[in-house]
N, CA, C and O atoms as a GROMACS GRO file, in nm:
protein
  236
    1MET      N    1   0.926  -1.952  -0.425
    1MET     CA    2   0.909  -1.810  -0.396
    1MET      C    3   0.841  -1.796  -0.260
    1MET      O    4   0.740  -1.862  -0.233
    2ALA      N    5   0.895  -1.711  -0.177
    2ALA     CA    6   0.835  -1.687  -0.046
    2ALA      C    7   0.713  -1.597  -0.061
    2ALA      O    8   0.714  -1.500  -0.137
    3GLU      N    9   0.608  -1.632   0.012
    3GLU     CA   10   0.488  -1.549   0.007
    3GLU      C   11   0.499  -1.436   0.107
    3GLU      O   12   0.556  -1.452   0.215
    4LYS      N   13   0.443  -1.322   0.071
    4LYS     CA   14   0.440  -1.209   0.164
    4LYS      C   15   0.333  -1.234   0.269
    4LYS      O   16   0.222  -1.276   0.237
    5SER      N   17   0.367  -1.208   0.393
    5SER     CA   18   0.265  -1.219   0.497
    5SER      C   19   0.200  -1.082   0.512
    5SER      O   20   0.263  -0.980   0.487
    6THR      N   21   0.076  -1.081   0.553
    6THR     CA   22   0.006  -0.956   0.573
    6THR      C   23  -0.037  -0.945   0.718
    6THR      O   24  -0.053  -1.045   0.788
    7LYS      N   25  -0.055  -0.823   0.760
    7LYS     CA   26  -0.097  -0.795   0.896
    7LYS      C   27  -0.216  -0.700   0.889
    7LYS      O   28  -0.210  -0.598   0.821
    8SER      N   29  -0.321  -0.734   0.958
    8SER     CA   30  -0.442  -0.651   0.959
    8SER      C   31  -0.440  -0.553   1.074
    8SER      O   32  -0.385  -0.582   1.180
    9PHE      N   33  -0.500  -0.436   1.053
    9PHE     CA   34  -0.516  -0.339   1.160
    9PHE      C   35  -0.632  -0.247   1.126
    9PHE      O   36  -0.675  -0.238   1.011
   10ILE      N   37  -0.682  -0.181   1.228
   10ILE     CA   38  -0.794  -0.088   1.209
   10ILE      C   39  -0.738   0.051   1.183
   10ILE      O   40  -0.646   0.096   1.251
   11LEU      N   41  -0.795   0.118   1.086
   11LEU     CA   42  -0.754   0.254   1.052
   11LEU      C   43  -0.877   0.344   1.056
   11LEU      O   44  -0.976   0.316   0.989
   12ARG      N   45  -0.870   0.448   1.132
   12ARG     CA   46  -0.980   0.545   1.137
   12ARG      C   47  -0.947   0.660   1.042
   12ARG      O   48  -0.841   0.722   1.052
   13VAL      N   49  -1.040   0.688   0.952
   13VAL     CA   50  -1.021   0.793   0.852
   13VAL      C   51  -1.149   0.875   0.848
   13VAL      O   52  -1.259   0.820   0.848
   14ASP      N   53  -1.134   1.007   0.843
   14ASP     CA   54  -1.254   1.089   0.837
   14ASP      C   55  -1.326   1.068   0.704
   14ASP      O   56  -1.266   1.024   0.606
   15ALA      N   57  -1.453   1.098   0.702
   15ALA     CA   58  -1.540   1.068   0.587
   15ALA      C   59  -1.492   1.134   0.458
   15ALA      O   60  -1.494   1.071   0.352
   16ASP      N   61  -1.451   1.260   0.464
   16ASP     CA   62  -1.406   1.328   0.342
   16ASP      C   63  -1.281   1.263   0.284
   16ASP      O   64  -1.270   1.247   0.163
   17THR      N   65  -1.188   1.225   0.371
   17THR     CA   66  -1.066   1.157   0.324
   17THR      C   67  -1.101   1.022   0.265
   17THR      O   68  -1.048   0.985   0.160
   18MET      N   69  -1.188   0.949   0.330
   18MET     CA   70  -1.228   0.817   0.280
   18MET      C   71  -1.296   0.828   0.145
   18MET      O   72  -1.272   0.747   0.056
   19ASN      N   73  -1.382   0.927   0.130
   19ASN     CA   74  -1.448   0.948   0.000
   19ASN      C   75  -1.347   0.976  -0.109
   19ASN      O   76  -1.360   0.926  -0.221
   20ALA      N   77  -1.246   1.056  -0.078
   20ALA     CA   78  -1.142   1.088  -0.176
   20ALA      C   79  -1.061   0.963  -0.211
   20ALA      O   80  -1.028   0.942  -0.328
   21ILE      N   81  -1.028   0.880  -0.112
   21ILE     CA   82  -0.954   0.756  -0.137
   21ILE      C   83  -1.036   0.661  -0.222
   21ILE      O   84  -0.984   0.600  -0.316
   22GLU      N   85  -1.164   0.647  -0.190
   22GLU     CA   86  -1.251   0.557  -0.267
   22GLU      C   87  -1.263   0.604  -0.413
   22GLU      O   88  -1.262   0.522  -0.504
   23ALA      N   89  -1.276   0.734  -0.434
   23ALA     CA   90  -1.286   0.786  -0.570
   23ALA      C   91  -1.156   0.764  -0.646
   23ALA      O   92  -1.158   0.727  -0.764
   24TRP      N   93  -1.043   0.787  -0.580
   24TRP     CA   94  -0.912   0.766  -0.641
   24TRP      C   95  -0.895   0.618  -0.677
   24TRP      O   96  -0.848   0.586  -0.786
   25ALA      N   97  -0.933   0.530  -0.586
   25ALA     CA   98  -0.924   0.386  -0.611
   25ALA      C   99  -1.007   0.347  -0.733
   25ALA      O  100  -0.961   0.272  -0.818
   26ALA      N  101  -1.127   0.398  -0.741
   26ALA     CA  102  -1.214   0.368  -0.855
   26ALA      C  103  -1.152   0.417  -0.986
   26ALA      O  104  -1.158   0.348  -1.088
   27ASP      N  105  -1.092   0.536  -0.983
   27ASP     CA  106  -1.026   0.591  -1.102
   27ASP      C  107  -0.910   0.504  -1.148
   27ASP      O  108  -0.882   0.497  -1.268
   28GLU      N  109  -0.843   0.437  -1.055
   28GLU     CA  110  -0.726   0.354  -1.086
   28GLU      C  111  -0.762   0.206  -1.096
   28GLU      O  112  -0.673   0.121  -1.109
   29PHE      N  113  -0.891   0.174  -1.091
   29PHE     CA  114  -0.939   0.036  -1.099
   29PHE      C  115  -0.878  -0.053  -0.989
   29PHE      O  116  -0.839  -0.167  -1.014
   30ARG      N  117  -0.871   0.004  -0.867
   30ARG     CA  118  -0.822  -0.070  -0.752
   30ARG      C  119  -0.931  -0.076  -0.647
   30ARG      O  120  -1.025   0.004  -0.648
   31SER      N  121  -0.916  -0.171  -0.556
   31SER     CA  122  -1.002  -0.172  -0.438
   31SER      C  123  -0.954  -0.059  -0.346
   31SER      O  124  -0.843  -0.008  -0.361
   32THR      N  125  -1.038  -0.022  -0.251
   32THR     CA  126  -0.997   0.080  -0.154
   32THR      C  127  -0.876   0.031  -0.076
   32THR      O  128  -0.782   0.107  -0.054
   33ASN      N  129  -0.876  -0.095  -0.034
   33ASN     CA  130  -0.763  -0.152   0.038
   33ASN      C  131  -0.637  -0.150  -0.049
   33ASN      O  132  -0.529  -0.112  -0.002
   34GLY      N  133  -0.651  -0.189  -0.174
   34GLY     CA  134  -0.537  -0.186  -0.266
   34GLY      C  135  -0.482  -0.047  -0.285
   34GLY      O  136  -0.361  -0.028  -0.295
   35GLN      N  137  -0.570   0.052  -0.290
   35GLN     CA  138  -0.526   0.191  -0.306
   35GLN      C  139  -0.450   0.237  -0.183
   35GLN      O  140  -0.346   0.302  -0.195
   36LEU      N  141  -0.500   0.204  -0.065
   36LEU     CA  142  -0.430   0.241   0.058
   36LEU      C  143  -0.293   0.175   0.064
   36LEU      O  144  -0.195   0.238   0.105
   37GLN      N  145  -0.284   0.048   0.025
   37GLN     CA  146  -0.155  -0.020   0.023
   37GLN      C  147  -0.060   0.048  -0.074
   37GLN      O  148   0.057   0.066  -0.044
   38TRP      N  149  -0.110   0.087  -0.191
   38TRP     CA  150  -0.027   0.154  -0.290
   38TRP      C  151   0.021   0.290  -0.238
   38TRP      O  152   0.138   0.324  -0.254
   39ILE      N  153  -0.069   0.367  -0.177
   39ILE     CA  154  -0.032   0.498  -0.123
   39ILE      C  155   0.079   0.484  -0.018
   39ILE      O  156   0.177   0.558  -0.019
   40ILE      N  157   0.062   0.388   0.072
   40ILE     CA  158   0.162   0.367   0.177
   40ILE      C  159   0.295   0.321   0.118
   40ILE      O  160   0.400   0.371   0.157
   41THR      N  161   0.290   0.226   0.025
   41THR     CA  162   0.413   0.178  -0.038
   41THR      C  163   0.486   0.289  -0.111
   41THR      O  164   0.608   0.300  -0.102
   42GLU      N  165   0.412   0.371  -0.185
   42GLU     CA  166   0.473   0.483  -0.258
   42GLU      C  167   0.538   0.583  -0.162
   42GLU      O  168   0.649   0.630  -0.187
   43ALA      N  169   0.470   0.614  -0.052
   43ALA     CA  170   0.526   0.707   0.046
   43ALA      C  171   0.653   0.650   0.107
   43ALA      O  172   0.751   0.723   0.125
   44LEU      N  173   0.653   0.521   0.139
   44LEU     CA  174   0.772   0.457   0.195
   44LEU      C  175   0.886   0.453   0.093
   44LEU      O  176   1.002   0.474   0.128
   45ARG      N  177   0.853   0.426  -0.033
   45ARG     CA  178   0.956   0.423  -0.138
   45ARG      C  179   1.019   0.560  -0.156
   45ARG      O  180   1.142   0.572  -0.164
   46LYS      N  181   0.937   0.663  -0.164
   46LYS     CA  182   0.989   0.799  -0.182
   46LYS      C  183   1.074   0.845  -0.064
   46LYS      O  184   1.168   0.922  -0.082
   47ALA      N  185   1.040   0.797   0.056
   47ALA     CA  186   1.116   0.834   0.175
   47ALA      C  187   1.236   0.740   0.197
   47ALA      O  188   1.310   0.753   0.294
   48LYS      N  189   1.254   0.646   0.103
   48LYS     CA  190   1.361   0.547   0.113
   48LYS      C  191   1.355   0.471   0.244
   48LYS      O  192   1.457   0.449   0.310
   49ARG      N  193   1.234   0.430   0.281
   49ARG     CA  194   1.209   0.358   0.406
   49ARG      C  195   1.175   0.211   0.384
   49ARG      O  196   1.158   0.137   0.481
   50LEU      N  197   1.163   0.168   0.259
   50LEU     CA  198   1.134   0.028   0.232
   50LEU      C  199   1.260  -0.056   0.252
   50LEU      O  200   1.370  -0.009   0.221
   51PRO      N  201   1.245  -0.178   0.304
   51PRO     CA  202   1.364  -0.264   0.315
   51PRO      C  203   1.416  -0.299   0.176
   51PRO      O  204   1.339  -0.308   0.080
   52LYS      N  205   1.545  -0.319   0.166
   52LYS     CA  206   1.604  -0.353   0.037
   52LYS      C  207   1.559  -0.492  -0.004
   52LYS      O  208   1.551  -0.583   0.079
   53LYS      N  209   1.530  -0.507  -0.133
   53LYS     CA  210   1.487  -0.637  -0.187
   53LYS      C  211   1.609  -0.727  -0.199
   53LYS      O  212   1.718  -0.682  -0.236
   54LYS      N  213   1.589  -0.856  -0.168
   54LYS     CA  214   1.696  -0.954  -0.184
   54LYS      C  215   1.713  -0.985  -0.332
   54LYS      O  216   1.615  -1.001  -0.406
   55ASN      N  217   1.835  -0.992  -0.374
   55ASN     CA  218   1.866  -1.030  -0.510
   55ASN      C  219   1.854  -1.182  -0.522
   55ASN      O  220   1.902  -1.253  -0.434
   56LYS      N  221   1.793  -1.232  -0.628
   56LYS     CA  222   1.776  -1.377  -0.645
   56LYS      C  223   1.910  -1.448  -0.645
   56LYS      O  224   1.919  -1.564  -0.603
   57ASN      N  225   2.015  -1.382  -0.692
   57ASN     CA  226   2.148  -1.443  -0.696
   57ASN      C  227   2.211  -1.455  -0.558
   57ASN      O  228   2.307  -1.530  -0.541
   58ASP      N  229   2.159  -1.382  -0.459
   58ASP     CA  230   2.214  -1.385  -0.325
   58ASP      C  231   2.166  -1.505  -0.245
   58ASP      O  232   2.222  -1.535  -0.139
   59GLU      N  233   2.063  -1.574  -0.293
   59GLU     CA  234   2.005  -1.685  -0.217
   59GLU      C  235   2.086  -1.810  -0.230
   59GLU      O  236   2.051  -1.913  -0.173
   0.00000   0.00000   0.00000
């Protein structure tokens, strides 16, 4: 199985937004970073912007 590579970057977020993200993350038992990744992935999925997943049979 191929491992996903990650890329780090700095994100500036105002305090009120960050507080809301942290509270949401705590409610969902996620880290703040995990919550941000989930939010971004969900937005990309809904916008149909995620790359198509390779089918295991295609390899």
